[in-house]
Backbone as XML, in Angstrom:
<?xml version="1.0"?>
<chain id="A" units="angstrom">
  <residue number="1" name="MET">
    <atom name="N" x="-22.290" y="-22.173" z="-22.415"/>
    <atom name="CA" x="-21.512" y="-21.568" z="-20.888"/>
    <atom name="C" x="-19.915" y="-21.516" z="-20.874"/>
  </residue>
  <residue number="2" name="ILE">
    <atom name="N" x="-20.041" y="-22.163" z="-21.194"/>
    <atom name="CA" x="-18.344" y="-22.417" z="-20.518"/>
    <atom name="C" x="-17.582" y="-21.511" z="-21.397"/>
  </residue>
  <residue number="3" name="GLN">
    <atom name="N" x="-17.814" y="-21.971" z="-22.925"/>
    <atom name="CA" x="-17.282" y="-20.618" z="-23.672"/>
    <atom name="C" x="-17.807" y="-19.390" z="-23.869"/>
  </residue>
  <residue number="4" name="GLN">
    <atom name="N" x="-18.914" y="-18.945" z="-23.749"/>
    <atom name="CA" x="-19.293" y="-17.554" z="-23.062"/>
    <atom name="C" x="-18.113" y="-16.798" z="-21.557"/>
  </residue>
  <residue number="5" name="GLU">
    <atom name="N" x="-18.025" y="-17.827" z="-21.336"/>
    <atom name="CA" x="-17.550" y="-17.273" z="-19.476"/>
    <atom name="C" x="-16.130" y="-17.786" z="-19.834"/>
  </residue>
  <residue number="6" name="LEU">
    <atom name="N" x="-15.532" y="-18.490" z="-20.547"/>
    <atom name="CA" x="-13.672" y="-18.422" z="-20.570"/>
    <atom name="C" x="-12.900" y="-18.207" z="-22.161"/>
  </residue>
  <residue number="7" name="GLY">
    <atom name="N" x="-13.866" y="-18.544" z="-23.039"/>
    <atom name="CA" x="-13.526" y="-18.244" z="-24.756"/>
    <atom name="C" x="-13.310" y="-19.681" z="-25.195"/>
  </residue>
  <residue number="8" name="SER">
    <atom name="N" x="-12.809" y="-20.751" z="-24.402"/>
    <atom name="CA" x="-13.546" y="-21.883" z="-25.105"/>
    <atom name="C" x="-13.283" y="-22.609" z="-24.222"/>
  </residue>
  <residue number="9" name="PHE">
    <atom name="N" x="-13.525" y="-24.090" z="-24.136"/>
    <atom name="CA" x="-13.689" y="-25.605" z="-23.210"/>
    <atom name="C" x="-12.563" y="-25.487" z="-23.358"/>
  </residue>
  <residue number="10" name="SER">
    <atom name="N" x="-11.275" y="-25.412" z="-24.010"/>
    <atom name="CA" x="-9.602" y="-25.759" z="-23.642"/>
    <atom name="C" x="-9.205" y="-24.834" z="-22.188"/>
  </residue>
  <residue number="11" name="ASN">
    <atom name="N" x="-9.816" y="-23.940" z="-22.621"/>
    <atom name="CA" x="-8.916" y="-22.565" z="-21.179"/>
    <atom name="C" x="-9.915" y="-22.393" z="-20.852"/>
  </residue>
  <residue number="12" name="TYR">
    <atom name="N" x="-11.076" y="-23.290" z="-20.058"/>
    <atom name="CA" x="-11.395" y="-24.062" z="-19.505"/>
    <atom name="C" x="-10.858" y="-24.629" z="-18.322"/>
  </residue>
  <residue number="13" name="CYS">
    <atom name="N" x="-10.332" y="-26.200" z="-19.755"/>
    <atom name="CA" x="-9.762" y="-26.719" z="-18.519"/>
    <atom name="C" x="-8.417" y="-26.874" z="-18.444"/>
  </residue>
  <residue number="14" name="TRP">
    <atom name="N" x="-7.317" y="-25.928" z="-18.740"/>
    <atom name="CA" x="-6.374" y="-25.333" z="-18.492"/>
    <atom name="C" x="-6.093" y="-24.644" z="-17.091"/>
  </residue>
  <residue number="15" name="ARG">
    <atom name="N" x="-7.245" y="-24.191" z="-16.844"/>
    <atom name="CA" x="-7.270" y="-23.260" z="-16.122"/>
    <atom name="C" x="-6.245" y="-24.195" z="-14.910"/>
  </residue>
  <residue number="16" name="PHE">
    <atom name="N" x="-7.595" y="-25.253" z="-14.753"/>
    <atom name="CA" x="-7.564" y="-26.307" z="-13.154"/>
    <atom name="C" x="-6.099" y="-26.678" z="-13.566"/>
  </residue>
  <residue number="17" name="ILE">
    <atom name="N" x="-5.307" y="-26.196" z="-14.149"/>
    <atom name="CA" x="-3.741" y="-26.929" z="-14.063"/>
    <atom name="C" x="-2.797" y="-25.738" z="-14.127"/>
  </residue>
  <residue number="18" name="ASN">
    <atom name="N" x="-3.632" y="-24.539" z="-13.765"/>
    <atom name="CA" x="-2.275" y="-23.221" z="-14.533"/>
    <atom name="C" x="-1.798" y="-23.076" z="-15.671"/>
  </residue>
  <residue number="19" name="ASP">
    <atom name="N" x="-2.319" y="-23.579" z="-16.247"/>
    <atom name="CA" x="-2.051" y="-23.708" z="-18.183"/>
    <atom name="C" x="-0.403" y="-24.381" z="-18.138"/>
  </residue>
  <residue number="20" name="LYS">
    <atom name="N" x="0.081" y="-25.515" z="-17.485"/>
    <atom name="CA" x="0.731" y="-26.000" z="-16.871"/>
    <atom name="C" x="0.462" y="-27.555" z="-17.341"/>
  </residue>
  <residue number="21" name="PRO">
    <atom name="N" x="0.689" y="-28.834" z="-17.773"/>
    <atom name="CA" x="1.041" y="-30.291" z="-18.225"/>
    <atom name="C" x="1.640" y="-30.798" z="-16.427"/>
  </residue>
  <residue number="22" name="ILE">
    <atom name="N" x="0.330" y="-31.929" z="-16.155"/>
    <atom name="CA" x="0.985" y="-32.611" z="-15.118"/>
    <atom name="C" x="1.763" y="-33.290" z="-15.227"/>
  </residue>
  <residue number="23" name="LYS">
    <atom name="N" x="2.730" y="-33.277" z="-14.749"/>
    <atom name="CA" x="3.840" y="-34.655" z="-14.565"/>
    <atom name="C" x="3.425" y="-35.255" z="-13.488"/>
  </residue>
  <residue number="24" name="SER">
    <atom name="N" x="3.396" y="-36.786" z="-13.833"/>
    <atom name="CA" x="3.512" y="-38.159" z="-12.714"/>
    <atom name="C" x="4.867" y="-38.034" z="-11.866"/>
  </residue>
  <residue number="25" name="GLY">
    <atom name="N" x="5.525" y="-37.892" z="-12.460"/>
    <atom name="CA" x="7.119" y="-38.094" z="-12.213"/>
    <atom name="C" x="7.125" y="-39.364" z="-11.396"/>
  </residue>
  <residue number="26" name="PHE">
    <atom name="N" x="6.591" y="-40.488" z="-11.231"/>
    <atom name="CA" x="6.328" y="-41.482" z="-10.292"/>
    <atom name="C" x="7.621" y="-42.689" z="-11.890"/>
  </residue>
  <residue number="27" name="ARG">
    <atom name="N" x="8.369" y="-43.122" z="-10.684"/>
    <atom name="CA" x="9.663" y="-44.147" z="-11.298"/>
    <atom name="C" x="9.152" y="-45.389" z="-11.184"/>
  </residue>
  <residue number="28" name="TYR">
    <atom name="N" x="7.974" y="-46.105" z="-10.029"/>
    <atom name="CA" x="6.997" y="-47.197" z="-9.958"/>
    <atom name="C" x="5.834" y="-46.958" z="-9.856"/>
  </residue>
  <residue number="29" name="GLY">
    <atom name="N" x="5.157" y="-48.042" z="-10.409"/>
    <atom name="CA" x="3.937" y="-48.066" z="-10.701"/>
    <atom name="C" x="3.529" y="-47.871" z="-9.395"/>
  </residue>
  <residue number="30" name="ARG">
    <atom name="N" x="4.374" y="-48.768" z="-7.849"/>
    <atom name="CA" x="3.585" y="-48.825" z="-6.625"/>
    <atom name="C" x="3.732" y="-46.920" z="-6.572"/>
  </residue>
  <residue number="31" name="GLN">
    <atom name="N" x="4.142" y="-46.102" z="-6.803"/>
    <atom name="CA" x="3.921" y="-45.210" z="-6.234"/>
    <atom name="C" x="2.537" y="-44.019" z="-7.047"/>
  </residue>
  <residue number="32" name="MET">
    <atom name="N" x="2.321" y="-44.073" z="-7.654"/>
    <atom name="CA" x="0.876" y="-43.776" z="-8.624"/>
    <atom name="C" x="-0.518" y="-44.140" z="-7.579"/>
  </residue>
  <residue number="33" name="LEU">
    <atom name="N" x="-1.290" y="-42.213" z="-7.462"/>
    <atom name="CA" x="-2.205" y="-42.891" z="-6.801"/>
    <atom name="C" x="-3.107" y="-43.611" z="-7.165"/>
  </residue>
  <residue number="34" name="ALA">
    <atom name="N" x="-4.411" y="-43.820" z="-6.853"/>
    <atom name="CA" x="-5.190" y="-44.557" z="-7.339"/>
    <atom name="C" x="-6.231" y="-43.339" z="-8.032"/>
  </residue>
  <residue number="35" name="LYS">
    <atom name="N" x="-6.065" y="-42.546" z="-6.816"/>
    <atom name="CA" x="-7.246" y="-41.009" z="-7.565"/>
    <atom name="C" x="-6.892" y="-39.728" z="-7.287"/>
  </residue>
  <residue number="36" name="THR">
    <atom name="N" x="-6.902" y="-38.551" z="-7.965"/>
    <atom name="CA" x="-6.451" y="-37.461" z="-7.087"/>
    <atom name="C" x="-7.130" y="-36.466" z="-6.997"/>
  </residue>
  <residue number="37" name="PRO">
    <atom name="N" x="-6.798" y="-35.321" z="-6.816"/>
    <atom name="CA" x="-7.812" y="-34.561" z="-6.569"/>
    <atom name="C" x="-8.268" y="-33.444" z="-7.717"/>
  </residue>
  <residue number="38" name="LYS">
    <atom name="N" x="-7.509" y="-33.517" z="-8.786"/>
    <atom name="CA" x="-8.094" y="-32.309" z="-9.508"/>
    <atom name="C" x="-9.109" y="-33.543" z="-11.121"/>
  </residue>
  <residue number="39" name="PRO">
    <atom name="N" x="-8.771" y="-33.685" z="-11.271"/>
    <atom name="CA" x="-10.424" y="-35.115" z="-11.586"/>
    <atom name="C" x="-11.454" y="-34.826" z="-11.384"/>
  </residue>
  <residue number="40" name="GLY">
    <atom name="N" x="-11.467" y="-34.223" z="-9.772"/>
    <atom name="CA" x="-12.858" y="-34.925" z="-9.029"/>
    <atom name="C" x="-13.355" y="-33.885" z="-8.795"/>
  </residue>
  <residue number="41" name="LEU">
    <atom name="N" x="-12.348" y="-31.673" z="-8.623"/>
    <atom name="CA" x="-12.392" y="-31.196" z="-8.958"/>
    <atom name="C" x="-13.889" y="-30.238" z="-9.867"/>
  </residue>
  <residue number="42" name="ILE">
    <atom name="N" x="-12.425" y="-30.773" z="-11.123"/>
    <atom name="CA" x="-13.296" y="-30.298" z="-12.389"/>
    <atom name="C" x="-14.371" y="-30.690" z="-12.717"/>
  </residue>
  <residue number="43" name="SER">
    <atom name="N" x="-14.019" y="-32.191" z="-12.360"/>
    <atom name="CA" x="-15.953" y="-33.233" z="-12.324"/>
    <atom name="C" x="-17.327" y="-32.322" z="-11.616"/>
  </residue>
  <residue number="44" name="LYS">
    <atom name="N" x="-16.944" y="-32.590" z="-10.589"/>
    <atom name="CA" x="-17.282" y="-31.277" z="-9.823"/>
    <atom name="C" x="-18.325" y="-29.749" z="-10.469"/>
  </residue>
  <residue number="45" name="ASP">
    <atom name="N" x="-17.551" y="-29.408" z="-11.216"/>
    <atom name="CA" x="-17.866" y="-28.280" z="-11.500"/>
    <atom name="C" x="-18.841" y="-28.283" z="-12.892"/>
  </residue>
  <residue number="46" name="LEU">
    <atom name="N" x="-17.941" y="-29.199" z="-13.677"/>
    <atom name="CA" x="-18.429" y="-29.684" z="-14.925"/>
    <atom name="C" x="-20.259" y="-29.872" z="-14.809"/>
  </residue>
  <residue number="47" name="MET">
    <atom name="N" x="-20.603" y="-30.795" z="-13.408"/>
    <atom name="CA" x="-21.884" y="-31.123" z="-13.114"/>
    <atom name="C" x="-22.780" y="-30.420" z="-12.301"/>
  </residue>
  <residue number="48" name="GLN">
    <atom name="N" x="-22.119" y="-29.378" z="-11.504"/>
    <atom name="CA" x="-22.437" y="-28.368" z="-11.846"/>
    <atom name="C" x="-22.809" y="-26.978" z="-12.950"/>
  </residue>
  <residue number="49" name="ARG">
    <atom name="N" x="-22.198" y="-26.946" z="-14.031"/>
    <atom name="CA" x="-22.905" y="-26.421" z="-15.155"/>
    <atom name="C" x="-23.603" y="-27.735" z="-15.943"/>
  </residue>
  <residue number="50" name="GLY">
    <atom name="N" x="-24.319" y="-28.582" z="-15.279"/>
    <atom name="CA" x="-25.214" y="-29.219" z="-16.184"/>
    <atom name="C" x="-25.085" y="-30.201" z="-16.952"/>
  </residue>
  <residue number="51" name="PHE">
    <atom name="N" x="-23.604" y="-30.214" z="-16.979"/>
    <atom name="CA" x="-22.672" y="-32.339" z="-17.823"/>
    <atom name="C" x="-23.310" y="-33.644" z="-16.633"/>
  </residue>
  <residue number="52" name="ARG">
    <atom name="N" x="-23.497" y="-33.841" z="-17.385"/>
    <atom name="CA" x="-24.479" y="-35.457" z="-16.826"/>
    <atom name="C" x="-22.929" y="-36.299" z="-17.354"/>
  </residue>
  <residue number="53" name="CYS">
    <atom name="N" x="-22.958" y="-37.350" z="-16.769"/>
    <atom name="CA" x="-22.205" y="-38.753" z="-16.588"/>
    <atom name="C" x="-20.623" y="-38.216" z="-16.591"/>
  </residue>
  <residue number="54" name="ILE">
    <atom name="N" x="-19.840" y="-37.607" z="-15.952"/>
    <atom name="CA" x="-19.241" y="-37.379" z="-16.320"/>
    <atom name="C" x="-17.657" y="-37.351" z="-14.895"/>
  </residue>
  <residue number="55" name="GLY">
    <atom name="N" x="-17.736" y="-38.507" z="-14.908"/>
    <atom name="CA" x="-16.917" y="-38.857" z="-13.261"/>
    <atom name="C" x="-15.931" y="-38.265" z="-13.501"/>
  </residue>
  <residue number="56" name="PRO">
    <atom name="N" x="-15.018" y="-38.936" z="-11.989"/>
    <atom name="CA" x="-13.680" y="-38.604" z="-12.206"/>
    <atom name="C" x="-12.505" y="-39.031" z="-13.329"/>
  </residue>
  <residue number="57" name="THR">
    <atom name="N" x="-13.005" y="-40.430" z="-12.674"/>
    <atom name="CA" x="-12.215" y="-41.065" z="-14.477"/>
    <atom name="C" x="-12.600" y="-41.030" z="-15.366"/>
  </residue>
  <residue number="58" name="VAL">
    <atom name="N" x="-13.577" y="-40.655" z="-15.289"/>
    <atom name="CA" x="-14.176" y="-40.316" z="-17.587"/>
    <atom name="C" x="-13.347" y="-38.581" z="-17.671"/>
  </residue>
  <residue number="59" name="VAL">
    <atom name="N" x="-12.620" y="-37.784" z="-16.720"/>
    <atom name="CA" x="-12.335" y="-36.450" z="-16.322"/>
    <atom name="C" x="-10.556" y="-36.898" z="-16.844"/>
  </residue>
  <residue number="60" name="TYR">
    <atom name="N" x="-9.944" y="-37.687" z="-15.937"/>
    <atom name="CA" x="-8.886" y="-38.009" z="-15.725"/>
    <atom name="C" x="-8.199" y="-38.836" z="-17.193"/>
  </residue>
  <residue number="61" name="SER">
    <atom name="N" x="-9.132" y="-39.913" z="-18.066"/>
    <atom name="CA" x="-8.722" y="-39.795" z="-18.901"/>
    <atom name="C" x="-8.767" y="-39.035" z="-20.389"/>
  </residue>
  <residue number="62" name="PHE">
    <atom name="N" x="-10.035" y="-37.671" z="-20.067"/>
    <atom name="CA" x="-9.555" y="-37.214" z="-20.888"/>
    <atom name="C" x="-7.996" y="-35.897" z="-21.003"/>
  </residue>
  <residue number="63" name="MET">
    <atom name="N" x="-8.013" y="-35.908" z="-19.449"/>
    <atom name="CA" x="-6.910" y="-35.342" z="-18.704"/>
    <atom name="C" x="-5.350" y="-35.519" z="-19.430"/>
  </residue>
  <residue number="64" name="GLN">
    <atom name="N" x="-5.834" y="-37.367" z="-20.397"/>
    <atom name="CA" x="-5.013" y="-38.218" z="-20.112"/>
    <atom name="C" x="-4.994" y="-37.350" z="-21.686"/>
  </residue>
  <residue number="65" name="VAL">
    <atom name="N" x="-6.118" y="-37.888" z="-22.643"/>
    <atom name="CA" x="-5.624" y="-37.795" z="-24.142"/>
    <atom name="C" x="-5.553" y="-36.447" z="-24.340"/>
  </residue>
  <residue number="66" name="ALA">
    <atom name="N" x="-5.744" y="-35.120" z="-23.729"/>
    <atom name="CA" x="-6.142" y="-33.821" z="-24.619"/>
    <atom name="C" x="-4.490" y="-33.358" z="-24.202"/>
  </residue>
  <residue number="67" name="GLY">
    <atom name="N" x="-3.375" y="-34.368" z="-23.140"/>
    <atom name="CA" x="-2.778" y="-33.628" z="-22.810"/>
    <atom name="C" x="-2.175" y="-32.469" z="-21.671"/>
  </residue>
  <residue number="68" name="LEU">
    <atom name="N" x="-3.217" y="-32.949" z="-20.984"/>
    <atom name="CA" x="-3.236" y="-32.115" z="-19.890"/>
    <atom name="C" x="-2.566" y="-33.407" z="-18.624"/>
  </residue>
  <residue number="69" name="VAL">
    <atom name="N" x="-2.306" y="-33.927" z="-18.624"/>
    <atom name="CA" x="-1.624" y="-35.027" z="-17.883"/>
    <atom name="C" x="-0.900" y="-35.330" z="-18.521"/>
  </residue>
  <residue number="70" name="ASN">
    <atom name="N" x="0.388" y="-35.898" z="-17.679"/>
    <atom name="CA" x="1.164" y="-36.744" z="-18.215"/>
    <atom name="C" x="1.484" y="-38.234" z="-16.978"/>
  </residue>
  <residue number="71" name="GLY">
    <atom name="N" x="0.438" y="-39.184" z="-17.148"/>
    <atom name="CA" x="0.704" y="-40.153" z="-16.374"/>
    <atom name="C" x="1.728" y="-41.623" z="-16.626"/>
  </residue>
  <residue number="72" name="HIS">
    <atom name="N" x="2.641" y="-41.276" z="-17.990"/>
    <atom name="CA" x="3.657" y="-42.579" z="-17.096"/>
    <atom name="C" x="4.323" y="-42.189" z="-16.668"/>
  </residue>
  <residue number="73" name="LEU">
    <atom name="N" x="5.224" y="-43.338" z="-16.579"/>
    <atom name="CA" x="6.081" y="-43.960" z="-15.071"/>
    <atom name="C" x="7.216" y="-42.724" z="-16.209"/>
  </residue>
  <residue number="74" name="VAL">
    <atom name="N" x="8.122" y="-41.939" z="-15.201"/>
    <atom name="CA" x="9.825" y="-41.690" z="-15.771"/>
    <atom name="C" x="10.176" y="-43.060" z="-16.663"/>
  </residue>
  <residue number="75" name="THR">
    <atom name="N" x="10.716" y="-43.711" z="-16.362"/>
    <atom name="CA" x="11.339" y="-45.190" z="-17.065"/>
    <atom name="C" x="10.265" y="-45.934" z="-18.061"/>
  </residue>
  <residue number="76" name="CYS">
    <atom name="N" x="8.809" y="-45.006" z="-18.734"/>
    <atom name="CA" x="8.198" y="-45.706" z="-19.780"/>
    <atom name="C" x="8.733" y="-45.123" z="-20.748"/>
  </residue>
  <residue number="77" name="PHE">
    <atom name="N" x="8.934" y="-45.995" z="-21.965"/>
    <atom name="CA" x="9.537" y="-45.448" z="-22.958"/>
    <atom name="C" x="8.559" y="-43.960" z="-23.544"/>
  </residue>
  <residue number="78" name="LYS">
    <atom name="N" x="7.353" y="-43.672" z="-23.453"/>
    <atom name="CA" x="6.648" y="-42.409" z="-23.516"/>
    <atom name="C" x="6.380" y="-41.736" z="-22.987"/>
  </residue>
  <residue number="79" name="TYR">
    <atom name="N" x="6.928" y="-41.229" z="-21.522"/>
    <atom name="CA" x="7.062" y="-40.406" z="-20.990"/>
    <atom name="C" x="7.921" y="-39.438" z="-21.653"/>
  </residue>
  <residue number="80" name="ASN">
    <atom name="N" x="8.691" y="-39.473" z="-21.995"/>
    <atom name="CA" x="9.497" y="-37.885" z="-22.654"/>
    <atom name="C" x="8.992" y="-38.028" z="-24.086"/>
  </residue>
  <residue number="81" name="GLU">
    <atom name="N" x="8.107" y="-38.405" z="-24.769"/>
    <atom name="CA" x="7.528" y="-38.442" z="-25.677"/>
    <atom name="C" x="5.388" y="-37.149" z="-25.802"/>
  </residue>
  <residue number="82" name="CYS">
    <atom name="N" x="5.785" y="-37.754" z="-23.861"/>
    <atom name="CA" x="4.366" y="-37.182" z="-23.917"/>
    <atom name="C" x="4.771" y="-35.705" z="-22.825"/>
  </residue>
  <residue number="83" name="GLY">
    <atom name="N" x="5.656" y="-35.395" z="-23.235"/>
    <atom name="CA" x="6.033" y="-34.175" z="-23.079"/>
    <atom name="C" x="6.382" y="-34.153" z="-21.329"/>
  </residue>
  <residue number="84" name="GLY">
    <atom name="N" x="7.593" y="-35.458" z="-20.940"/>
    <atom name="CA" x="8.048" y="-35.467" z="-19.593"/>
    <atom name="C" x="9.210" y="-34.498" z="-20.039"/>
  </residue>
  <residue number="85" name="SER">
    <atom name="N" x="10.036" y="-35.306" z="-19.109"/>
    <atom name="CA" x="11.780" y="-34.463" z="-18.822"/>
    <atom name="C" x="11.328" y="-33.725" z="-17.174"/>
  </residue>
</chain>
């Protein structure tokens, strides 16, 4: 259904973030939010489309692995490697 509607699952995912990776931009861990709205929106949409066991935490983890979000602190050595700067 997603593939027929949007061409690919990749297109589906990227449309939620306007085709631009989200960068945390945080310098300190205390600045990071425990939850962000995007994974919740994606999770709800996927569940409406028939997906199961796909909560916001699972979606956020997927977003990190797929490069949709860079959750590293700007002080982390991995931040720039993951598309920061």
